[in-house]
CHARMM internal coordinates of N, CA and C (Angstrom, degrees):
IC EDIT
DIST 1 N 1 CA 1.4518
DIST 1 CA 1 C 1.5242
ANGL 1 N 1 CA 1 C 109.55
DIST 1 C 2 N 1.2988
ANGL 1 CA 1 C 2 N 115.76
DIHE 1 N 1 CA 1 C 2 N 138.92
DIST 2 N 2 CA 1.4638
ANGL 1 C 2 N 2 CA 121.38
DIHE 1 CA 1 C 2 N 2 CA -179.17
DIST 2 CA 2 C 1.5291
ANGL 2 N 2 CA 2 C 110.65
DIHE 1 C 2 N 2 CA 2 C -61.98
DIST 2 C 3 N 1.3209
ANGL 2 CA 2 C 3 N 114.86
DIHE 2 N 2 CA 2 C 3 N 146.94
DIST 3 N 3 CA 1.4622
ANGL 2 C 3 N 3 CA 121.70
DIHE 2 CA 2 C 3 N 3 CA -177.36
DIST 3 CA 3 C 1.5339
ANGL 3 N 3 CA 3 C 109.75
DIHE 2 C 3 N 3 CA 3 C -106.17
DIST 3 C 4 N 1.3276
ANGL 3 CA 3 C 4 N 117.52
DIHE 3 N 3 CA 3 C 4 N 111.28
DIST 4 N 4 CA 1.4710
ANGL 3 C 4 N 4 CA 119.76
DIHE 3 CA 3 C 4 N 4 CA -178.06
DIST 4 CA 4 C 1.5269
ANGL 4 N 4 CA 4 C 113.95
DIHE 3 C 4 N 4 CA 4 C -67.37
DIST 4 C 5 N 1.3256
ANGL 4 CA 4 C 5 N 117.95
DIHE 4 N 4 CA 4 C 5 N -11.39
DIST 5 N 5 CA 1.4667
ANGL 4 C 5 N 5 CA 119.78
DIHE 4 CA 4 C 5 N 5 CA 179.24
DIST 5 CA 5 C 1.5245
ANGL 5 N 5 CA 5 C 112.49
DIHE 4 C 5 N 5 CA 5 C -83.63
DIST 5 C 6 N 1.3464
ANGL 5 CA 5 C 6 N 116.45
DIHE 5 N 5 CA 5 C 6 N -9.82
DIST 6 N 6 CA 1.4662
ANGL 5 C 6 N 6 CA 119.51
DIHE 5 CA 5 C 6 N 6 CA 179.43
DIST 6 CA 6 C 1.5327
ANGL 6 N 6 CA 6 C 110.82
DIHE 5 C 6 N 6 CA 6 C -128.47
DIST 6 C 7 N 1.3229
ANGL 6 CA 6 C 7 N 116.27
DIHE 6 N 6 CA 6 C 7 N 45.69
DIST 7 N 7 CA 1.4670
ANGL 6 C 7 N 7 CA 121.28
DIHE 6 CA 6 C 7 N 7 CA 178.39
DIST 7 CA 7 C 1.5253
ANGL 7 N 7 CA 7 C 110.39
DIHE 6 C 7 N 7 CA 7 C -64.87
DIST 7 C 8 N 1.3318
ANGL 7 CA 7 C 8 N 115.66
DIHE 7 N 7 CA 7 C 8 N 145.37
DIST 8 N 8 CA 1.4628
ANGL 7 C 8 N 8 CA 119.73
DIHE 7 CA 7 C 8 N 8 CA 172.82
DIST 8 CA 8 C 1.5300
ANGL 8 N 8 CA 8 C 107.94
DIHE 7 C 8 N 8 CA 8 C -63.04
DIST 8 C 9 N 1.3183
ANGL 8 CA 8 C 9 N 118.29
DIHE 8 N 8 CA 8 C 9 N 135.27
DIST 9 N 9 CA 1.4689
ANGL 8 C 9 N 9 CA 120.01
DIHE 8 CA 8 C 9 N 9 CA -176.50
DIST 9 CA 9 C 1.5237
ANGL 9 N 9 CA 9 C 114.05
DIHE 8 C 9 N 9 CA 9 C -66.16
DIST 9 C 10 N 1.3203
ANGL 9 CA 9 C 10 N 117.73
DIHE 9 N 9 CA 9 C 10 N -19.80
DIST 10 N 10 CA 1.4629
ANGL 9 C 10 N 10 CA 120.64
DIHE 9 CA 9 C 10 N 10 CA -177.82
DIST 10 CA 10 C 1.5275
ANGL 10 N 10 CA 10 C 113.64
DIHE 9 C 10 N 10 CA 10 C -78.98
DIST 10 C 11 N 1.3339
ANGL 10 CA 10 C 11 N 118.48
DIHE 10 N 10 CA 10 C 11 N -14.78
DIST 11 N 11 CA 1.4629
ANGL 10 C 11 N 11 CA 120.13
DIHE 10 CA 10 C 11 N 11 CA -179.54
DIST 11 CA 11 C 1.5249
ANGL 11 N 11 CA 11 C 110.76
DIHE 10 C 11 N 11 CA 11 C -54.93
DIST 11 C 12 N 1.3386
ANGL 11 CA 11 C 12 N 116.31
DIHE 11 N 11 CA 11 C 12 N 136.14
DIST 12 N 12 CA 1.4589
ANGL 11 C 12 N 12 CA 119.00
DIHE 11 CA 11 C 12 N 12 CA 172.72
DIST 12 CA 12 C 1.5262
ANGL 12 N 12 CA 12 C 108.40
DIHE 11 C 12 N 12 CA 12 C -72.30
DIST 12 C 13 N 1.3064
ANGL 12 CA 12 C 13 N 116.54
DIHE 12 N 12 CA 12 C 13 N 155.76
DIST 13 N 13 CA 1.4595
ANGL 12 C 13 N 13 CA 121.05
DIHE 12 CA 12 C 13 N 13 CA -179.53
DIST 13 CA 13 C 1.5245
ANGL 13 N 13 CA 13 C 110.26
DIHE 12 C 13 N 13 CA 13 C -61.06
DIST 13 C 14 N 1.3148
ANGL 13 CA 13 C 14 N 115.74
DIHE 13 N 13 CA 13 C 14 N 140.50
DIST 14 N 14 CA 1.4551
ANGL 13 C 14 N 14 CA 121.61
DIHE 13 CA 13 C 14 N 14 CA 178.93
DIST 14 CA 14 C 1.5102
ANGL 14 N 14 CA 14 C 110.88
DIHE 13 C 14 N 14 CA 14 C 146.81
DIST 14 C 15 N 1.3219
ANGL 14 CA 14 C 15 N 115.64
DIHE 14 N 14 CA 14 C 15 N -178.46
DIST 15 N 15 CA 1.4643
ANGL 14 C 15 N 15 CA 119.79
DIHE 14 CA 14 C 15 N 15 CA -173.40
DIST 15 CA 15 C 1.5252
ANGL 15 N 15 CA 15 C 114.07
DIHE 14 C 15 N 15 CA 15 C -76.14
DIST 15 C 16 N 1.3343
ANGL 15 CA 15 C 16 N 119.08
DIHE 15 N 15 CA 15 C 16 N -25.72
DIST 16 N 16 CA 1.4594
ANGL 15 C 16 N 16 CA 121.94
DIHE 15 CA 15 C 16 N 16 CA -179.30
DIST 16 CA 16 C 1.5234
ANGL 16 N 16 CA 16 C 110.10
DIHE 15 C 16 N 16 CA 16 C -89.79
DIST 16 C 17 N 1.3402
ANGL 16 CA 16 C 17 N 116.70
DIHE 16 N 16 CA 16 C 17 N 140.64
DIST 17 N 17 CA 1.4627
ANGL 16 C 17 N 17 CA 121.33
DIHE 16 CA 16 C 17 N 17 CA -179.81
DIST 17 CA 17 C 1.5196
ANGL 17 N 17 CA 17 C 110.81
DIHE 16 C 17 N 17 CA 17 C -155.24
DIST 17 C 18 N 1.3198
ANGL 17 CA 17 C 18 N 115.44
DIHE 17 N 17 CA 17 C 18 N 163.03
DIST 18 N 18 CA 1.4597
ANGL 17 C 18 N 18 CA 123.93
DIHE 17 CA 17 C 18 N 18 CA 170.29
DIST 18 CA 18 C 1.5177
ANGL 18 N 18 CA 18 C 106.01
DIHE 17 C 18 N 18 CA 18 C -115.54
DIST 18 C 19 N 1.3419
ANGL 18 CA 18 C 19 N 116.29
DIHE 18 N 18 CA 18 C 19 N 135.81
DIST 19 N 19 CA 1.4629
ANGL 18 C 19 N 19 CA 118.53
DIHE 18 CA 18 C 19 N 19 CA 178.96
DIST 19 CA 19 C 1.5303
ANGL 19 N 19 CA 19 C 110.51
DIHE 18 C 19 N 19 CA 19 C -97.34
DIST 19 C 20 N 1.3236
ANGL 19 CA 19 C 20 N 116.16
DIHE 19 N 19 CA 19 C 20 N -179.15
DIST 20 N 20 CA 1.4590
ANGL 19 C 20 N 20 CA 121.61
DIHE 19 CA 19 C 20 N 20 CA -172.62
DIST 20 CA 20 C 1.5238
ANGL 20 N 20 CA 20 C 113.98
DIHE 19 C 20 N 20 CA 20 C -79.23
DIST 20 C 21 N 1.3363
ANGL 20 CA 20 C 21 N 118.69
DIHE 20 N 20 CA 20 C 21 N 5.48
DIST 21 N 21 CA 1.4632
ANGL 20 C 21 N 21 CA 120.45
DIHE 20 CA 20 C 21 N 21 CA 174.29
DIST 21 CA 21 C 1.5223
ANGL 21 N 21 CA 21 C 111.62
DIHE 20 C 21 N 21 CA 21 C -88.35
DIST 21 C 22 N 1.3174
ANGL 21 CA 21 C 22 N 117.33
DIHE 21 N 21 CA 21 C 22 N 1.19
DIST 22 N 22 CA 1.4681
ANGL 21 C 22 N 22 CA 122.20
DIHE 21 CA 21 C 22 N 22 CA -179.49
DIST 22 CA 22 C 1.5284
ANGL 22 N 22 CA 22 C 111.09
DIHE 21 C 22 N 22 CA 22 C -62.26
DIST 22 C 23 N 1.3253
ANGL 22 CA 22 C 23 N 114.29
DIHE 22 N 22 CA 22 C 23 N 135.55
DIST 23 N 23 CA 1.4624
ANGL 22 C 23 N 23 CA 122.05
DIHE 22 CA 22 C 23 N 23 CA 167.24
DIST 23 CA 23 C 1.5269
ANGL 23 N 23 CA 23 C 105.20
DIHE 22 C 23 N 23 CA 23 C -118.18
DIST 23 C 24 N 1.3007
ANGL 23 CA 23 C 24 N 118.89
DIHE 23 N 23 CA 23 C 24 N 142.56
DIST 24 N 24 CA 1.4710
ANGL 23 C 24 N 24 CA 119.41
DIHE 23 CA 23 C 24 N 24 CA -173.81
DIST 24 CA 24 C 1.5322
ANGL 24 N 24 CA 24 C 112.75
DIHE 23 C 24 N 24 CA 24 C -74.32
DIST 24 C 25 N 1.3230
ANGL 24 CA 24 C 25 N 116.08
DIHE 24 N 24 CA 24 C 25 N 71.65
DIST 25 N 25 CA 1.4680
ANGL 24 C 25 N 25 CA 121.05
DIHE 24 CA 24 C 25 N 25 CA -179.51
DIST 25 CA 25 C 1.5238
ANGL 25 N 25 CA 25 C 111.66
DIHE 24 C 25 N 25 CA 25 C -81.51
DIST 25 C 26 N 1.3196
ANGL 25 CA 25 C 26 N 117.40
DIHE 25 N 25 CA 25 C 26 N -16.53
DIST 26 N 26 CA 1.4674
ANGL 25 C 26 N 26 CA 124.67
DIHE 25 CA 25 C 26 N 26 CA 175.77
DIST 26 CA 26 C 1.5294
ANGL 26 N 26 CA 26 C 114.26
DIHE 25 C 26 N 26 CA 26 C 80.69
DIST 26 C 27 N 1.3306
ANGL 26 CA 26 C 27 N 119.19
DIHE 26 N 26 CA 26 C 27 N -3.95
DIST 27 N 27 CA 1.4623
ANGL 26 C 27 N 27 CA 120.24
DIHE 26 CA 26 C 27 N 27 CA -177.69
DIST 27 CA 27 C 1.5232
ANGL 27 N 27 CA 27 C 112.23
DIHE 26 C 27 N 27 CA 27 C -63.90
DIST 27 C 28 N 1.3296
ANGL 27 CA 27 C 28 N 117.88
DIHE 27 N 27 CA 27 C 28 N -40.78
DIST 28 N 28 CA 1.4662
ANGL 27 C 28 N 28 CA 119.56
DIHE 27 CA 27 C 28 N 28 CA 179.96
DIST 28 CA 28 C 1.5223
ANGL 28 N 28 CA 28 C 111.14
DIHE 27 C 28 N 28 CA 28 C -65.47
DIST 28 C 29 N 1.3202
ANGL 28 CA 28 C 29 N 116.39
DIHE 28 N 28 CA 28 C 29 N -33.63
DIST 29 N 29 CA 1.4656
ANGL 28 C 29 N 29 CA 119.90
DIHE 28 CA 28 C 29 N 29 CA 178.20
DIST 29 CA 29 C 1.5242
ANGL 29 N 29 CA 29 C 110.93
DIHE 28 C 29 N 29 CA 29 C -66.85
DIST 29 C 30 N 1.3342
ANGL 29 CA 29 C 30 N 116.77
DIHE 29 N 29 CA 29 C 30 N -31.73
DIST 30 N 30 CA 1.4658
ANGL 29 C 30 N 30 CA 120.41
DIHE 29 CA 29 C 30 N 30 CA 176.03
DIST 30 CA 30 C 1.5231
ANGL 30 N 30 CA 30 C 110.92
DIHE 29 C 30 N 30 CA 30 C -67.65
DIST 30 C 31 N 1.3305
ANGL 30 CA 30 C 31 N 116.76
DIHE 30 N 30 CA 30 C 31 N -35.86
DIST 31 N 31 CA 1.4644
ANGL 30 C 31 N 31 CA 121.92
DIHE 30 CA 30 C 31 N 31 CA -175.78
DIST 31 CA 31 C 1.5226
ANGL 31 N 31 CA 31 C 113.70
DIHE 30 C 31 N 31 CA 31 C -85.39
DIST 31 C 32 N 1.3308
ANGL 31 CA 31 C 32 N 117.43
DIHE 31 N 31 CA 31 C 32 N -35.12
DIST 32 N 32 CA 1.4714
ANGL 31 C 32 N 32 CA 120.36
DIHE 31 CA 31 C 32 N 32 CA -173.89
DIST 32 CA 32 C 1.5274
ANGL 32 N 32 CA 32 C 111.67
DIHE 31 C 32 N 32 CA 32 C -141.87
DIST 32 C 33 N 1.3261
ANGL 32 CA 32 C 33 N 117.98
DIHE 32 N 32 CA 32 C 33 N 59.24
DIST 33 N 33 CA 1.4706
ANGL 32 C 33 N 33 CA 119.18
DIHE 32 CA 32 C 33 N 33 CA -176.93
DIST 33 CA 33 C 1.5226
ANGL 33 N 33 CA 33 C 113.77
DIHE 32 C 33 N 33 CA 33 C -64.28
DIST 33 C 34 N 1.3309
ANGL 33 CA 33 C 34 N 117.17
DIHE 33 N 33 CA 33 C 34 N -22.52
DIST 34 N 34 CA 1.4640
ANGL 33 C 34 N 34 CA 120.15
DIHE 33 CA 33 C 34 N 34 CA 179.70
DIST 34 CA 34 C 1.5288
ANGL 34 N 34 CA 34 C 112.33
DIHE 33 C 34 N 34 CA 34 C -78.02
DIST 34 C 35 N 1.3338
ANGL 34 CA 34 C 35 N 116.56
DIHE 34 N 34 CA 34 C 35 N -12.43
DIST 35 N 35 CA 1.4623
ANGL 34 C 35 N 35 CA 121.38
DIHE 34 CA 34 C 35 N 35 CA -176.99
DIST 35 CA 35 C 1.5256
ANGL 35 N 35 CA 35 C 113.54
DIHE 34 C 35 N 35 CA 35 C -111.32
DIST 35 C 36 N 1.3213
ANGL 35 CA 35 C 36 N 116.35
DIHE 35 N 35 CA 35 C 36 N -24.06
DIST 36 N 36 CA 1.4598
ANGL 35 C 36 N 36 CA 121.70
DIHE 35 CA 35 C 36 N 36 CA -171.11
DIST 36 CA 36 C 1.5251
ANGL 36 N 36 CA 36 C 110.61
DIHE 35 C 36 N 36 CA 36 C -107.98
DIST 36 C 37 N 1.3280
ANGL 36 CA 36 C 37 N 115.23
DIHE 36 N 36 CA 36 C 37 N 152.49
DIST 37 N 37 CA 1.4660
ANGL 36 C 37 N 37 CA 121.64
DIHE 36 CA 36 C 37 N 37 CA 173.76
DIST 37 CA 37 C 1.5187
ANGL 37 N 37 CA 37 C 108.51
DIHE 36 C 37 N 37 CA 37 C -139.85
DIST 37 C 38 N 1.3302
ANGL 37 CA 37 C 38 N 115.05
DIHE 37 N 37 CA 37 C 38 N 159.65
DIST 38 N 38 CA 1.4573
ANGL 37 C 38 N 38 CA 121.00
DIHE 37 CA 37 C 38 N 38 CA 174.10
DIST 38 CA 38 C 1.5196
ANGL 38 N 38 CA 38 C 109.32
DIHE 37 C 38 N 38 CA 38 C -90.55
DIST 38 C 39 N 1.3183
ANGL 38 CA 38 C 39 N 116.00
DIHE 38 N 38 CA 38 C 39 N 143.12
DIST 39 N 39 CA 1.4571
ANGL 38 C 39 N 39 CA 121.02
DIHE 38 CA 38 C 39 N 39 CA 170.95
DIST 39 CA 39 C 1.5259
ANGL 39 N 39 CA 39 C 108.33
DIHE 38 C 39 N 39 CA 39 C -71.74
DIST 39 C 40 N 1.3116
ANGL 39 CA 39 C 40 N 116.81
DIHE 39 N 39 CA 39 C 40 N 163.42
DIST 40 N 40 CA 1.4651
ANGL 39 C 40 N 40 CA 120.76
DIHE 39 CA 39 C 40 N 40 CA 175.70
DIST 40 CA 40 C 1.5202
ANGL 40 N 40 CA 40 C 109.17
DIHE 39 C 40 N 40 CA 40 C -53.10
DIST 40 C 41 N 1.3131
ANGL 40 CA 40 C 41 N 116.41
DIHE 40 N 40 CA 40 C 41 N 133.86
DIST 41 N 41 CA 1.4530
ANGL 40 C 41 N 41 CA 121.11
DIHE 40 CA 40 C 41 N 41 CA -179.37
DIST 41 CA 41 C 1.5173
ANGL 41 N 41 CA 41 C 113.63
DIHE 40 C 41 N 41 CA 41 C 80.48
DIST 41 C 42 N 1.3306
ANGL 41 CA 41 C 42 N 116.69
DIHE 41 N 41 CA 41 C 42 N 2.41
DIST 42 N 42 CA 1.4719
ANGL 41 C 42 N 42 CA 123.05
DIHE 41 CA 41 C 42 N 42 CA -178.96
DIST 42 CA 42 C 1.5276
ANGL 42 N 42 CA 42 C 112.60
DIHE 41 C 42 N 42 CA 42 C 51.93
DIST 42 C 43 N 1.3367
ANGL 42 CA 42 C 43 N 116.50
DIHE 42 N 42 CA 42 C 43 N 40.49
DIST 43 N 43 CA 1.4621
ANGL 42 C 43 N 43 CA 120.64
DIHE 42 CA 42 C 43 N 43 CA 179.01
DIST 43 CA 43 C 1.5206
ANGL 43 N 43 CA 43 C 112.48
DIHE 42 C 43 N 43 CA 43 C -80.58
DIST 43 C 44 N 1.3279
ANGL 43 CA 43 C 44 N 117.00
DIHE 43 N 43 CA 43 C 44 N -20.52
DIST 44 N 44 CA 1.4625
ANGL 43 C 44 N 44 CA 122.81
DIHE 43 CA 43 C 44 N 44 CA 178.10
DIST 44 CA 44 C 1.5287
ANGL 44 N 44 CA 44 C 108.72
DIHE 43 C 44 N 44 CA 44 C -168.26
DIST 44 C 45 N 1.3259
ANGL 44 CA 44 C 45 N 115.10
DIHE 44 N 44 CA 44 C 45 N 171.73
DIST 45 N 45 CA 1.4606
ANGL 44 C 45 N 45 CA 120.66
DIHE 44 CA 44 C 45 N 45 CA 175.82
DIST 45 CA 45 C 1.5247
ANGL 45 N 45 CA 45 C 109.17
DIHE 44 C 45 N 45 CA 45 C -111.07
DIST 45 C 46 N 1.3263
ANGL 45 CA 45 C 46 N 115.01
DIHE 45 N 45 CA 45 C 46 N 170.31
DIST 46 N 46 CA 1.4629
ANGL 45 C 46 N 46 CA 121.21
DIHE 45 CA 45 C 46 N 46 CA 177.23
DIST 46 CA 46 C 1.5206
ANGL 46 N 46 CA 46 C 108.28
DIHE 45 C 46 N 46 CA 46 C -157.80
DIST 46 C 47 N 1.3229
ANGL 46 CA 46 C 47 N 116.37
DIHE 46 N 46 CA 46 C 47 N 163.60
DIST 47 N 47 CA 1.4633
ANGL 46 C 47 N 47 CA 120.81
DIHE 46 CA 46 C 47 N 47 CA 175.66
DIST 47 CA 47 C 1.5213
ANGL 47 N 47 CA 47 C 108.34
DIHE 46 C 47 N 47 CA 47 C -81.14
DIST 47 C 48 N 1.3131
ANGL 47 CA 47 C 48 N 115.61
DIHE 47 N 47 CA 47 C 48 N 112.32
DIST 48 N 48 CA 1.4614
ANGL 47 C 48 N 48 CA 121.07
DIHE 47 CA 47 C 48 N 48 CA 177.12
DIST 48 CA 48 C 1.5224
ANGL 48 N 48 CA 48 C 110.98
DIHE 47 C 48 N 48 CA 48 C -92.47
DIST 48 C 49 N 1.3395
ANGL 48 CA 48 C 49 N 116.06
DIHE 48 N 48 CA 48 C 49 N -10.67
DIST 49 N 49 CA 1.4674
ANGL 48 C 49 N 49 CA 122.66
DIHE 48 CA 48 C 49 N 49 CA 177.72
DIST 49 CA 49 C 1.5177
ANGL 49 N 49 CA 49 C 107.42
DIHE 48 C 49 N 49 CA 49 C -150.79
DIST 49 C 50 N 1.3118
ANGL 49 CA 49 C 50 N 116.79
DIHE 49 N 49 CA 49 C 50 N 136.47
DIST 50 N 50 CA 1.4639
ANGL 49 C 50 N 50 CA 120.97
DIHE 49 CA 49 C 50 N 50 CA 173.78
DIST 50 CA 50 C 1.5299
ANGL 50 N 50 CA 50 C 108.92
DIHE 49 C 50 N 50 CA 50 C -83.96
DIST 50 C 51 N 1.3224
ANGL 50 CA 50 C 51 N 117.71
DIHE 50 N 50 CA 50 C 51 N 147.38
DIST 51 N 51 CA 1.4683
ANGL 50 C 51 N 51 CA 119.78
DIHE 50 CA 50 C 51 N 51 CA 177.52
DIST 51 CA 51 C 1.5230
ANGL 51 N 51 CA 51 C 111.09
DIHE 50 C 51 N 51 CA 51 C -59.37
DIST 51 C 52 N 1.3371
ANGL 51 CA 51 C 52 N 115.40
DIHE 51 N 51 CA 51 C 52 N 139.13
DIST 52 N 52 CA 1.4658
ANGL 51 C 52 N 52 CA 119.76
DIHE 51 CA 51 C 52 N 52 CA 178.64
DIST 52 CA 52 C 1.5230
ANGL 52 N 52 CA 52 C 112.36
DIHE 51 C 52 N 52 CA 52 C -124.77
DIST 52 C 53 N 1.3240
ANGL 52 CA 52 C 53 N 116.68
DIHE 52 N 52 CA 52 C 53 N -1.37
DIST 53 N 53 CA 1.4631
ANGL 52 C 53 N 53 CA 121.37
DIHE 52 CA 52 C 53 N 53 CA 177.42
DIST 53 CA 53 C 1.5260
ANGL 53 N 53 CA 53 C 108.58
DIHE 52 C 53 N 53 CA 53 C -133.64
DIST 53 C 54 N 1.3151
ANGL 53 CA 53 C 54 N 116.46
DIHE 53 N 53 CA 53 C 54 N 165.51
DIST 54 N 54 CA 1.4667
ANGL 53 C 54 N 54 CA 120.61
DIHE 53 CA 53 C 54 N 54 CA 177.21
DIST 54 CA 54 C 1.5278
ANGL 54 N 54 CA 54 C 110.58
DIHE 53 C 54 N 54 CA 54 C -61.57
DIST 54 C 55 N 1.3182
ANGL 54 CA 54 C 55 N 116.81
DIHE 54 N 54 CA 54 C 55 N -37.83
DIST 55 N 55 CA 1.4672
ANGL 54 C 55 N 55 CA 120.33
DIHE 54 CA 54 C 55 N 55 CA 179.22
DIST 55 CA 55 C 1.5299
ANGL 55 N 55 CA 55 C 111.18
DIHE 54 C 55 N 55 CA 55 C -64.28
DIST 55 C 56 N 1.3372
ANGL 55 CA 55 C 56 N 116.43
DIHE 55 N 55 CA 55 C 56 N -43.99
DIST 56 N 56 CA 1.4640
ANGL 55 C 56 N 56 CA 119.78
DIHE 55 CA 55 C 56 N 56 CA 177.77
DIST 56 CA 56 C 1.5239
ANGL 56 N 56 CA 56 C 111.16
DIHE 55 C 56 N 56 CA 56 C -65.80
DIST 56 C 57 N 1.3151
ANGL 56 CA 56 C 57 N 117.57
DIHE 56 N 56 CA 56 C 57 N -37.01
DIST 57 N 57 CA 1.4656
ANGL 56 C 57 N 57 CA 121.27
DIHE 56 CA 56 C 57 N 57 CA 176.82
DIST 57 CA 57 C 1.5335
ANGL 57 N 57 CA 57 C 109.58
DIHE 56 C 57 N 57 CA 57 C -61.13
DIST 57 C 58 N 1.3205
ANGL 57 CA 57 C 58 N 116.75
DIHE 57 N 57 CA 57 C 58 N -41.86
DIST 58 N 58 CA 1.4651
ANGL 57 C 58 N 58 CA 120.87
DIHE 57 CA 57 C 58 N 58 CA 177.07
DIST 58 CA 58 C 1.5241
ANGL 58 N 58 CA 58 C 111.16
DIHE 57 C 58 N 58 CA 58 C -63.89
DIST 58 C 59 N 1.3223
ANGL 58 CA 58 C 59 N 117.25
DIHE 58 N 58 CA 58 C 59 N -39.68
DIST 59 N 59 CA 1.4658
ANGL 58 C 59 N 59 CA 120.49
DIHE 58 CA 58 C 59 N 59 CA 178.03
DIST 59 CA 59 C 1.5270
ANGL 59 N 59 CA 59 C 110.65
DIHE 58 C 59 N 59 CA 59 C -63.84
DIST 59 C 60 N 1.3191
ANGL 59 CA 59 C 60 N 117.72
DIHE 59 N 59 CA 59 C 60 N -40.67
DIST 60 N 60 CA 1.4649
ANGL 59 C 60 N 60 CA 120.92
DIHE 59 CA 59 C 60 N 60 CA 177.49
DIST 60 CA 60 C 1.5244
ANGL 60 N 60 CA 60 C 110.27
DIHE 59 C 60 N 60 CA 60 C -62.89
DIST 60 C 61 N 1.3216
ANGL 60 CA 60 C 61 N 117.18
DIHE 60 N 60 CA 60 C 61 N -42.14
DIST 61 N 61 CA 1.4616
ANGL 60 C 61 N 61 CA 121.30
DIHE 60 CA 60 C 61 N 61 CA 178.40
DIST 61 CA 61 C 1.5289
ANGL 61 N 61 CA 61 C 110.62
DIHE 60 C 61 N 61 CA 61 C -63.28
DIST 61 C 62 N 1.3239
ANGL 61 CA 61 C 62 N 116.89
DIHE 61 N 61 CA 61 C 62 N -42.17
DIST 62 N 62 CA 1.4627
ANGL 61 C 62 N 62 CA 120.93
DIHE 61 CA 61 C 62 N 62 CA 178.24
DIST 62 CA 62 C 1.5296
ANGL 62 N 62 CA 62 C 110.88
DIHE 61 C 62 N 62 CA 62 C -63.70
DIST 62 C 63 N 1.3232
ANGL 62 CA 62 C 63 N 117.35
DIHE 62 N 62 CA 62 C 63 N -38.58
DIST 63 N 63 CA 1.4621
ANGL 62 C 63 N 63 CA 121.03
DIHE 62 CA 62 C 63 N 63 CA 176.84
DIST 63 CA 63 C 1.5235
ANGL 63 N 63 CA 63 C 110.19
DIHE 62 C 63 N 63 CA 63 C -63.89
DIST 63 C 64 N 1.3245
ANGL 63 CA 63 C 64 N 117.06
DIHE 63 N 63 CA 63 C 64 N -43.20
DIST 64 N 64 CA 1.4612
ANGL 63 C 64 N 64 CA 121.14
DIHE 63 CA 63 C 64 N 64 CA 178.99
DIST 64 CA 64 C 1.5284
ANGL 64 N 64 CA 64 C 110.58
DIHE 63 C 64 N 64 CA 64 C -61.49
DIST 64 C 65 N 1.3236
ANGL 64 CA 64 C 65 N 116.77
DIHE 64 N 64 CA 64 C 65 N -44.43
DIST 65 N 65 CA 1.4622
ANGL 64 C 65 N 65 CA 120.90
DIHE 64 CA 64 C 65 N 65 CA -179.07
DIST 65 CA 65 C 1.5258
ANGL 65 N 65 CA 65 C 112.26
DIHE 64 C 65 N 65 CA 65 C -67.78
DIST 65 C 66 N 1.3292
ANGL 65 CA 65 C 66 N 117.93
DIHE 65 N 65 CA 65 C 66 N -28.30
DIST 66 N 66 CA 1.4647
ANGL 65 C 66 N 66 CA 121.79
DIHE 65 CA 65 C 66 N 66 CA -178.99
DIST 66 CA 66 C 1.5264
ANGL 66 N 66 CA 66 C 112.93
DIHE 65 C 66 N 66 CA 66 C -82.28
DIST 66 C 67 N 1.3139
ANGL 66 CA 66 C 67 N 117.82
DIHE 66 N 66 CA 66 C 67 N -18.03
DIST 67 N 67 CA 1.4667
ANGL 66 C 67 N 67 CA 121.83
DIHE 66 CA 66 C 67 N 67 CA -172.68
DIST 67 CA 67 C 1.5354
ANGL 67 N 67 CA 67 C 111.49
DIHE 66 C 67 N 67 CA 67 C -67.21
DIST 67 C 68 N 1.3424
ANGL 67 CA 67 C 68 N 117.90
DIHE 67 N 67 CA 67 C 68 N 117.16
DIST 68 N 68 CA 1.4645
ANGL 67 C 68 N 68 CA 120.09
DIHE 67 CA 67 C 68 N 68 CA -177.80
DIST 68 CA 68 C 1.5277
ANGL 68 N 68 CA 68 C 113.96
DIHE 67 C 68 N 68 CA 68 C -72.17
DIST 68 C 69 N 1.3387
ANGL 68 CA 68 C 69 N 117.85
DIHE 68 N 68 CA 68 C 69 N -20.97
DIST 69 N 69 CA 1.4638
ANGL 68 C 69 N 69 CA 120.11
DIHE 68 CA 68 C 69 N 69 CA 179.08
DIST 69 CA 69 C 1.5255
ANGL 69 N 69 CA 69 C 112.38
DIHE 68 C 69 N 69 CA 69 C -101.58
DIST 69 C 70 N 1.3245
ANGL 69 CA 69 C 70 N 116.62
DIHE 69 N 69 CA 69 C 70 N 3.97
DIST 70 N 70 CA 1.4728
ANGL 69 C 70 N 70 CA 122.22
DIHE 69 CA 69 C 70 N 70 CA -178.38
DIST 70 CA 70 C 1.5229
ANGL 70 N 70 CA 70 C 111.58
DIHE 69 C 70 N 70 CA 70 C 53.76
DIST 70 C 71 N 1.3329
ANGL 70 CA 70 C 71 N 115.46
DIHE 70 N 70 CA 70 C 71 N 41.60
DIST 71 N 71 CA 1.4629
ANGL 70 C 71 N 71 CA 121.41
DIHE 70 CA 70 C 71 N 71 CA -177.32
DIST 71 CA 71 C 1.5217
ANGL 71 N 71 CA 71 C 113.52
DIHE 70 C 71 N 71 CA 71 C -87.91
DIST 71 C 72 N 1.3252
ANGL 71 CA 71 C 72 N 117.85
DIHE 71 N 71 CA 71 C 72 N -6.37
DIST 72 N 72 CA 1.4631
ANGL 71 C 72 N 72 CA 121.28
DIHE 71 CA 71 C 72 N 72 CA -178.80
DIST 72 CA 72 C 1.5160
ANGL 72 N 72 CA 72 C 109.03
DIHE 71 C 72 N 72 CA 72 C -99.76
DIST 72 C 73 N 1.3316
ANGL 72 CA 72 C 73 N 115.26
DIHE 72 N 72 CA 72 C 73 N 129.49
DIST 73 N 73 CA 1.4547
ANGL 72 C 73 N 73 CA 120.38
DIHE 72 CA 72 C 73 N 73 CA -178.38
DIST 73 CA 73 C 1.5111
ANGL 73 N 73 CA 73 C 113.01
DIHE 72 C 73 N 73 CA 73 C -130.08
DIST 73 C 74 N 1.3164
ANGL 73 CA 73 C 74 N 113.39
DIHE 73 N 73 CA 73 C 74 N 167.68
DIST 74 N 74 CA 1.4584
ANGL 73 C 74 N 74 CA 122.35
DIHE 73 CA 73 C 74 N 74 CA -178.63
DIST 74 CA 74 C 1.5215
ANGL 74 N 74 CA 74 C 107.20
DIHE 73 C 74 N 74 CA 74 C -140.04
DIST 74 C 75 N 1.3194
ANGL 74 CA 74 C 75 N 117.29
DIHE 74 N 74 CA 74 C 75 N 114.40
DIST 75 N 75 CA 1.4642
ANGL 74 C 75 N 75 CA 122.21
DIHE 74 CA 74 C 75 N 75 CA 179.61
DIST 75 CA 75 C 1.5176
ANGL 75 N 75 CA 75 C 112.64
DIHE 74 C 75 N 75 CA 75 C -81.93
DIST 75 C 76 N 1.3295
ANGL 75 CA 75 C 76 N 117.29
DIHE 75 N 75 CA 75 C 76 N -2.36
DIST 76 N 76 CA 1.4541
ANGL 75 C 76 N 76 CA 120.01
DIHE 75 CA 75 C 76 N 76 CA -175.32
DIST 76 CA 76 C 1.4744
ANGL 76 N 76 CA 76 C 111.65
DIHE 75 C 76 N 76 CA 76 C -97.13
END
COOR INIT
IC SEED 1 N 1 CA 1 C
IC BUILD
């Protein structure tokens, strides 16, 4: 489960986040490319946009479920 105490600093404000256990496996980018971005050097991903529609919310959930390190969290 993602740890809200070690969120990536690049995450935009909101309930969805990526924590510092992220490895750039690219699975979240496959599920939610409209919400996720790579950090410089592709060392990790982060939420560059919070979901604003039901479809985007589903994409965020799919990204969370696909994450092998459980680095994606939802505070909501």
